[in-house]
One Martini backbone bead per residue (centre of mass of N, CA, C, O) as a GRO file, in nm:
protein
  361
    1MET     BB    1  18.624 -13.510  13.030
    2GLU     BB    2  18.491 -13.798  12.883
    3ASN     BB    3  18.246 -13.896  12.699
    4THR     BB    4  17.992 -13.654  12.699
    5LYS     BB    5  17.727 -13.754  12.556
    6GLU     BB    6  17.566 -13.841  12.817
    7LEU     BB    7  17.491 -13.542  12.917
    8ARG     BB    8  17.248 -13.494  12.693
    9THR     BB    9  17.019 -13.700  12.747
   10TRP     BB   10  16.810 -13.544  12.924
   11LEU     BB   11  16.744 -13.342  12.693
   12ASP     BB   12  16.678 -13.534  12.459
   13ASP     BB   13  16.441 -13.686  12.610
   14MET     BB   14  16.242 -13.435  12.585
   15ASN     BB   15  16.185 -13.351  12.293
   16LEU     BB   16  16.201 -13.055  12.199
   17ALA     BB   17  16.051 -12.775  12.009
   18HIS     BB   18  16.225 -12.607  12.212
   19PRO     BB   19  16.375 -12.447  12.424
   20LEU     BB   20  16.466 -12.451  12.728
   21VAL     BB   21  16.247 -12.365  13.015
   22ILE     BB   22  16.307 -12.151  13.298
   23ALA     BB   23  16.059 -12.051  13.549
   24GLY     BB   24  16.031 -11.792  13.797
   25PRO     BB   25  16.100 -11.680  14.090
   26CYS     BB   26  16.355 -11.572  14.259
   27SER     BB   27  16.151 -11.588  14.512
   28ALA     BB   28  16.007 -11.743  14.764
   29GLU     BB   29  15.748 -11.596  14.967
   30THR     BB   30  15.470 -11.746  14.918
   31GLU     BB   31  15.236 -11.971  14.855
   32GLU     BB   32  15.054 -11.795  14.682
   33GLN     BB   33  15.270 -11.684  14.490
   34VAL     BB   34  15.375 -11.950  14.375
   35LEU     BB   35  15.101 -12.063  14.267
   36LYS     BB   36  15.022 -11.830  14.084
   37ILE     BB   37  15.260 -11.845  13.890
   38ALA     BB   38  15.235 -12.140  13.808
   39HIS     BB   39  14.946 -12.121  13.683
   40GLU     BB   40  15.037 -11.903  13.464
   41LEU     BB   41  15.263 -12.123  13.342
   42LYS     BB   42  15.134 -12.400  13.274
   43ASP     BB   43  15.049 -12.320  12.945
   44SER     BB   44  15.340 -12.302  12.861
   45ASP     BB   45  15.694 -12.340  12.772
   46VAL     BB   46  15.750 -12.440  13.049
   47ASN     BB   47  15.954 -12.697  13.209
   48TYR     BB   48  16.052 -12.528  13.469
   49PHE     BB   49  16.001 -12.449  13.804
   50ARG     BB   50  16.122 -12.170  13.975
   51ALA     BB   51  16.277 -12.119  14.314
   52GLY     BB   52  16.402 -11.943  14.575
   53ILE     BB   53  16.488 -12.060  14.902
   54TRP     BB   54  16.793 -11.991  14.903
   55LYS     BB   55  16.957 -11.664  14.956
   56PRO     BB   56  17.246 -11.540  14.857
   57ARG     BB   57  17.380 -11.258  15.010
   58THR     BB   58  17.594 -10.995  15.039
   59ARG     BB   59  17.419 -10.892  15.289
   60PRO     BB   60  17.313 -10.859  15.586
   61GLY     BB   61  16.946 -10.836  15.615
   62MET     BB   62  16.866 -10.966  15.378
   63PHE     BB   63  16.682 -11.157  15.187
   64GLU     BB   64  16.729 -11.535  15.238
   65GLY     BB   65  16.473 -11.677  15.246
   66VAL     BB   66  16.238 -11.928  15.363
   67GLY     BB   67  16.323 -12.212  15.315
   68GLU     BB   68  16.198 -12.525  15.366
   69ILE     BB   69  15.895 -12.445  15.319
   70GLY     BB   70  15.928 -12.396  15.006
   71LEU     BB   71  15.936 -12.698  14.922
   72ARG     BB   72  15.632 -12.748  14.971
   73TRP     BB   73  15.538 -12.555  14.751
   74LEU     BB   74  15.670 -12.707  14.514
   75LYS     BB   75  15.513 -12.966  14.558
   76LYS     BB   76  15.239 -12.829  14.500
   77VAL     BB   77  15.294 -12.747  14.214
   78LYS     BB   78  15.313 -13.036  14.105
   79GLU     BB   79  15.029 -13.130  14.193
   80GLU     BB   80  14.858 -12.891  14.044
   81THR     BB   81  15.033 -12.872  13.744
   82GLY     BB   82  15.284 -13.083  13.666
   83MET     BB   83  15.534 -12.938  13.720
   84LYS     BB   84  15.854 -12.901  13.723
   85THR     BB   85  16.126 -12.855  13.958
   86CYS     BB   86  16.345 -12.583  14.096
   87THR     BB   87  16.666 -12.520  14.273
   88GLU     BB   88  16.891 -12.389  14.492
   89VAL     BB   89  17.217 -12.506  14.600
   90ALA     BB   90  17.489 -12.477  14.877
   91ASN     BB   91  17.460 -12.765  15.022
   92ALA     BB   92  17.402 -13.068  15.165
   93ALA     BB   93  17.136 -12.993  15.307
   94HIS     BB   94  16.988 -12.893  15.061
   95VAL     BB   95  17.000 -13.152  14.899
   96LYS     BB   96  16.843 -13.332  15.093
   97LEU     BB   97  16.578 -13.165  15.097
   98ALA     BB   98  16.523 -13.163  14.791
   99ILE     BB   99  16.499 -13.469  14.759
  100GLU     BB  100  16.271 -13.516  14.972
  101ASN     BB  101  16.086 -13.296  14.788
  102GLU     BB  102  16.113 -13.366  14.473
  103VAL     BB  103  16.321 -13.218  14.321
  104ASP     BB  104  16.427 -13.223  13.985
  105LEU     BB  105  16.615 -12.958  13.986
  106LEU     BB  106  16.951 -12.839  14.022
  107TRP     BB  107  17.132 -12.549  14.127
  108ILE     BB  108  17.446 -12.372  14.110
  109GLY     BB  109  17.586 -12.099  14.218
  110ALA     BB  110  17.828 -11.862  14.177
  111ARG     BB  111  17.927 -11.864  14.480
  112SER     BB  112  17.981 -12.178  14.480
  113THR     BB  113  18.169 -12.230  14.231
  114VAL     BB  114  18.429 -12.085  14.362
  115SER     BB  115  18.418 -12.349  14.561
  116PRO     BB  116  18.562 -12.653  14.594
  117PHE     BB  117  18.438 -12.734  14.866
  118ILE     BB  118  18.140 -12.700  14.794
  119MET     BB  119  18.139 -12.881  14.542
  120GLN     BB  120  18.222 -13.141  14.693
  121GLU     BB  121  17.988 -13.152  14.891
  122ILE     BB  122  17.767 -13.172  14.675
  123ALA     BB  123  17.875 -13.420  14.528
  124ASP     BB  124  17.855 -13.613  14.770
  125ALA     BB  125  17.541 -13.573  14.815
  126LEU     BB  126  17.470 -13.677  14.504
  127GLN     BB  127  17.564 -13.945  14.523
  128GLY     BB  128  17.351 -14.180  14.353
  129THR     BB  129  17.198 -13.988  14.180
  130ASP     BB  130  16.959 -13.853  13.907
  131LYS     BB  131  16.998 -13.565  13.905
  132ILE     BB  132  16.965 -13.254  13.784
  133VAL     BB  133  17.262 -13.046  13.717
  134LEU     BB  134  17.337 -12.698  13.742
  135VAL     BB  135  17.614 -12.474  13.655
  136LYS     BB  136  17.723 -12.183  13.739
  137ASN     BB  137  17.908 -11.938  13.683
  138PRO     BB  138  18.133 -11.766  13.805
  139VAL     BB  139  18.179 -11.445  13.886
  140ASN     BB  140  18.437 -11.486  13.744
  141PRO     BB  141  18.631 -11.521  13.442
  142ASP     BB  142  18.664 -11.870  13.506
  143LEU     BB  143  18.679 -12.154  13.332
  144ALA     BB  144  18.826 -12.358  13.517
  145LEU     BB  145  18.631 -12.333  13.759
  146TRP     BB  146  18.377 -12.421  13.616
  147LEU     BB  147  18.481 -12.700  13.516
  148GLY     BB  148  18.569 -12.808  13.793
  149GLY     BB  149  18.287 -12.830  13.917
  150ILE     BB  150  18.174 -13.029  13.708
  151GLU     BB  151  18.390 -13.253  13.748
  152ARG     BB  152  18.311 -13.324  14.039
  153LEU     BB  153  18.033 -13.436  13.961
  154TYR     BB  154  18.123 -13.644  13.752
  155THR     BB  155  18.309 -13.806  13.948
  156ALA     BB  156  18.042 -13.871  14.135
  157GLY     BB  157  17.825 -13.972  13.896
  158ILE     BB  158  17.707 -13.723  13.753
  159LYS     BB  159  17.521 -13.713  13.437
  160ASN     BB  160  17.294 -13.480  13.478
  161LEU     BB  161  17.432 -13.224  13.310
  162GLY     BB  162  17.495 -12.862  13.337
  163ALA     BB  163  17.486 -12.513  13.233
  164ILE     BB  164  17.514 -12.160  13.343
  165HIS     BB  165  17.482 -11.843  13.190
  166ARG     BB  166  17.521 -11.526  13.404
  167GLY     BB  167  17.770 -11.388  13.399
  168PHE     BB  168  18.008 -11.115  13.492
  169SER     BB  169  18.180 -10.944  13.697
  170THR     BB  170  18.241 -10.580  13.731
  171TYR     BB  171  18.400 -10.254  13.771
  172GLU     BB  172  18.274 -10.164  13.523
  173LYS     BB  173  18.089  -9.985  13.327
  174SER     BB  174  17.750 -10.107  13.258
  175LYS     BB  175  17.445 -10.226  13.124
  176TYR     BB  176  17.517 -10.464  13.292
  177ARG     BB  177  17.522 -10.660  13.566
  178ASN     BB  178  17.648 -10.899  13.384
  179ILE     BB  179  17.880 -10.977  13.178
  180PRO     BB  180  17.869 -11.204  12.922
  181GLU     BB  181  18.112 -11.308  12.770
  182TRP     BB  182  18.061 -11.487  12.503
  183GLN     BB  183  18.341 -11.619  12.448
  184LEU     BB  184  18.319 -11.816  12.693
  185ALA     BB  185  18.072 -11.969  12.598
  186ILE     BB  186  18.201 -12.065  12.336
  187GLU     BB  187  18.439 -12.215  12.463
  188PHE     BB  188  18.268 -12.408  12.624
  189GLN     BB  189  18.133 -12.542  12.378
  190ASN     BB  190  18.399 -12.637  12.245
  191ARG     BB  191  18.489 -12.821  12.481
  192PHE     BB  192  18.155 -12.901  12.548
  193PRO     BB  193  17.917 -12.987  12.323
  194ASP     BB  194  17.752 -13.208  12.527
  195LEU     BB  195  17.692 -12.965  12.721
  196PRO     BB  196  17.450 -12.813  12.849
  197LEU     BB  197  17.351 -12.461  12.777
  198ILE     BB  198  17.233 -12.201  12.979
  199CYS     BB  199  17.055 -11.897  12.996
  200ASP     BB  200  17.070 -11.593  13.221
  201PRO     BB  201  16.926 -11.290  13.156
  202SER     BB  202  16.858 -11.172  13.433
  203HIS     BB  203  17.163 -11.157  13.545
  204ILE     BB  204  17.290 -11.010  13.310
  205THR     BB  205  17.099 -10.747  13.314
  206GLY     BB  206  16.893 -10.644  13.554
  207ASN     BB  207  16.673 -10.598  13.304
  208ARG     BB  208  16.373 -10.653  13.156
  209ALA     BB  209  16.423 -10.489  12.880
  210MET     BB  210  16.679 -10.702  12.800
  211ILE     BB  211  16.591 -11.001  12.778
  212PHE     BB  212  16.537 -11.052  12.479
  213ASP     BB  213  16.814 -10.986  12.350
  214VAL     BB  214  16.980 -11.196  12.513
  215SER     BB  215  16.814 -11.442  12.432
  216GLN     BB  216  16.868 -11.421  12.128
  217THR     BB  217  17.173 -11.445  12.143
  218ALA     BB  218  17.179 -11.724  12.272
  219LEU     BB  219  17.033 -11.868  12.036
  220ASP     BB  220  17.236 -11.778  11.813
  221LEU     BB  221  17.466 -11.951  11.993
  222ASN     BB  222  17.326 -12.236  12.072
  223LEU     BB  223  17.179 -12.240  12.315
  224ASP     BB  224  16.952 -12.456  12.504
  225GLY     BB  225  16.845 -12.213  12.699
  226LEU     BB  226  16.628 -12.063  12.963
  227MET     BB  227  16.648 -11.838  13.254
  228ILE     BB  228  16.348 -11.676  13.382
  229GLU     BB  229  16.235 -11.435  13.578
  230THR     BB  230  15.903 -11.472  13.738
  231HIS     BB  231  15.631 -11.233  13.812
  232THR     BB  232  15.322 -11.093  13.896
  233ASP     BB  233  15.492 -10.859  14.091
  234PRO     BB  234  15.792 -10.736  14.034
  235ASP     BB  235  15.806 -10.451  14.181
  236ASN     BB  236  15.735 -10.631  14.470
  237ALA     BB  237  15.969 -10.790  14.504
  238TRP     BB  238  16.203 -10.925  14.742
  239SER     BB  239  16.388 -10.976  14.480
  240ASP     BB  240  16.503 -10.865  14.193
  241ALA     BB  241  16.282 -10.679  14.048
  242ALA     BB  242  16.406 -10.558  13.771
  243GLN     BB  243  16.448 -10.873  13.633
  244GLN     BB  244  16.142 -10.925  13.625
  245VAL     BB  245  15.873 -11.092  13.475
  246THR     BB  246  15.586 -11.157  13.349
  247PRO     BB  247  15.405 -11.409  13.226
  248ASP     BB  248  15.314 -11.252  12.971
  249SER     BB  249  15.597 -11.159  12.888
  250LEU     BB  250  15.718 -11.436  12.853
  251LYS     BB  251  15.527 -11.536  12.631
  252GLN     BB  252  15.613 -11.314  12.430
  253ILE     BB  253  15.908 -11.380  12.415
  254MET     BB  254  15.870 -11.673  12.309
  255LYS     BB  255  15.720 -11.581  12.051
  256ASP     BB  256  15.954 -11.375  11.934
  257LEU     BB  257  16.156 -11.575  11.916
  258LYS     BB  258  16.427 -11.692  11.718
  259ILE     BB  259  16.489 -11.998  11.554
  260ARG     BB  260  16.774 -12.120  11.444
  261LYS     BB  261  16.953 -12.270  11.223
  262GLU     BB  262  17.245 -12.439  11.225
  263THR     BB  263  17.202 -12.478  10.909
  264ASN     BB  264  17.271 -12.476  10.541
  265THR     BB  265  17.260 -12.682  10.236
  266GLU     BB  266  17.268 -12.475  10.036
  267ALA     BB  267  17.475 -12.383   9.786
  268GLU     BB  268  17.450 -12.072   9.793
  269TYR     BB  269  17.511 -12.041  10.093
  270GLN     BB  270  17.794 -12.178  10.099
  271ILE     BB  271  17.929 -11.986   9.897
  272SER     BB  272  17.879 -11.721  10.051
  273LEU     BB  273  18.012 -11.804  10.316
  274ASP     BB  274  18.296 -11.868  10.205
  275ASN     BB  275  18.348 -11.582  10.096
  276LEU     BB  276  18.319 -11.428  10.367
  277ARG     BB  277  18.537 -11.593  10.520
  278ALA     BB  278  18.770 -11.508  10.336
  279GLN     BB  279  18.752 -11.210  10.410
  280ILE     BB  280  18.804 -11.243  10.709
  281ASN     BB  281  19.086 -11.370  10.684
  282VAL     BB  282  19.220 -11.126  10.555
  283VAL     BB  283  19.161 -10.922  10.781
  284ASP     BB  284  19.295 -11.078  11.012
  285ASN     BB  285  19.582 -11.073  10.889
  286GLN     BB  286  19.600 -10.764  10.883
  287MET     BB  287  19.573 -10.719  11.188
  288ILE     BB  288  19.823 -10.876  11.274
  289ASP     BB  289  20.021 -10.706  11.110
  290LEU     BB  290  19.954 -10.431  11.248
  291LEU     BB  291  20.020 -10.520  11.539
  292GLY     BB  292  20.313 -10.585  11.485
  293LYS     BB  293  20.388 -10.293  11.401
  294ARG     BB  294  20.302 -10.158  11.664
  295MET     BB  295  20.510 -10.313  11.849
  296LYS     BB  296  20.761 -10.197  11.713
  297VAL     BB  297  20.703  -9.909  11.802
  298ALA     BB  298  20.698  -9.974  12.105
  299ASP     BB  299  20.994 -10.058  12.114
  300GLU     BB  300  21.106  -9.777  12.037
  301ILE     BB  301  20.984  -9.631  12.276
  302GLY     BB  302  21.129  -9.798  12.492
  303ALA     BB  303  21.415  -9.716  12.407
  304LEU     BB  304  21.376  -9.411  12.452
  305LYS     BB  305  21.295  -9.426  12.753
  306LYS     BB  306  21.555  -9.560  12.847
  307ASP     BB  307  21.751  -9.336  12.756
  308LYS     BB  308  21.563  -9.106  12.931
  309ASN     BB  309  21.426  -9.215  13.189
  310VAL     BB  310  21.120  -9.317  13.133
  311ALA     BB  311  20.817  -9.395  13.191
  312VAL     BB  312  20.593  -9.604  13.060
  313LEU     BB  313  20.345  -9.470  13.183
  314GLN     BB  314  20.101  -9.250  13.005
  315SER     BB  315  19.804  -9.142  13.096
  316LYS     BB  316  19.727  -8.904  12.915
  317ARG     BB  317  19.780  -9.044  12.645
  318TRP     BB  318  19.588  -9.286  12.689
  319ASN     BB  319  19.321  -9.123  12.723
  320GLU     BB  320  19.330  -8.997  12.442
  321ILE     BB  321  19.321  -9.254  12.278
  322LEU     BB  322  19.060  -9.372  12.394
  323GLY     BB  323  18.871  -9.140  12.317
  324ASN     BB  324  18.924  -9.148  12.011
  325MET     BB  325  18.852  -9.454  11.962
  326ILE     BB  326  18.558  -9.442  12.049
  327LEU     BB  327  18.468  -9.241  11.832
  328GLU     BB  328  18.571  -9.402  11.588
  329GLY     BB  329  18.410  -9.659  11.648
  330GLU     BB  330  18.125  -9.539  11.629
  331SER     BB  331  18.158  -9.459  11.321
  332LYS     BB  332  18.193  -9.798  11.268
  333GLY     BB  333  17.989  -9.961  11.466
  334LEU     BB  334  18.132  -9.964  11.751
  335SER     BB  335  18.142 -10.042  12.062
  336GLU     BB  336  18.261  -9.926  12.354
  337GLU     BB  337  18.319 -10.198  12.486
  338PHE     BB  338  18.499 -10.312  12.260
  339VAL     BB  339  18.712 -10.087  12.240
  340LEU     BB  340  18.811 -10.106  12.529
  341LYS     BB  341  18.907 -10.399  12.524
  342MET     BB  342  19.100 -10.383  12.284
  343PHE     BB  343  19.287 -10.138  12.384
  344LYS     BB  344  19.368 -10.262  12.653
  345ALA     BB  345  19.517 -10.502  12.527
  346ILE     BB  346  19.714 -10.338  12.352
  347HIS     BB  347  19.835 -10.169  12.580
  348GLN     BB  348  19.945 -10.404  12.749
  349GLU     BB  349  20.136 -10.511  12.529
  350SER     BB  350  20.302 -10.251  12.505
  351ILE     BB  351  20.403 -10.249  12.795
  352ASN     BB  352  20.547 -10.521  12.783
  353HIS     BB  353  20.750 -10.436  12.567
  354GLN     BB  354  20.874 -10.191  12.717
  355GLU     BB  355  20.969 -10.341  12.972
  356LYS     BB  356  21.171 -10.526  12.827
  357ILE     BB  357  21.350 -10.302  12.723
  358ILE     BB  358  21.412 -10.149  12.993
  359ASN     BB  359  21.502 -10.441  13.140
  360GLY     BB  360  21.660 -10.626  12.931
  361LEU     BB  361  21.471 -10.890  12.811
   0.00000   0.00000   0.00000
């Protein structure tokens, strides 16, 4: 995608004094429920009222949404409150029905983003419309797949585009429902700085108690807005109860969030920042030098194992290193999650070095 400045137009035209806010229930359950939540959000900072009409679920038998009738409830929300509406679409039929019922914004879920066939079907159905379309990241941390889905929409002539960062699935134990992998969101922004990027802290956390912290991190990283699932009775919600907040809680979250300035032009700030960045550069170079030295030792270990016909992977030794480094990292203020990721990457590189030695490559 080239000349992507046009993609930010829809957001700039809103001229918001705060980040974009999309809120509403995970699922539309009843007309009464939808309208009650909408009326409680009417006079808040919410820009779009969301509700899941079709809910792609992992297993059959789970609540999969009320279907087309829910679109009429969204239409009633707009009539009674004046709020703009949005919902998820997963195929061409959904797109057609959403357009017919005057839904203002559509988003494409993580399960759909993973399929080029589904993305092309949706792109074809949207061709010729001026709908705002947001694309959630795929379930797995695959930046190319995420960008590919957006490019299919762009190629179909959809210019009111944006993306939603909702975290990534993992088999590892984590406090998050979906790990944020903030570095991927940052890389996404670097690749397409003119493409609006919204954060979905509800799906990242899976826990309403963590919504504020993840939302603040997203704003600190200059993401353009938030999609937060909101329900008047979240504990009894028909889907994803644990990650939904009440309208009052949402209003308090929006009140407490700090909006950072993109930069500061004061000379004292610039001098201090340049000094600290210079220190970071020195430490980064030292780390690269130390890692290079570590890999040279790994090469020597590989040569020794080759000579004695010993397997590369020594699980007991690796588990001991990992346990020690987690404890050492905690004493230095480093999270267990970070230490695990860093040393798994270092360990994999060491294995690669030793395999090359042992196999004579």
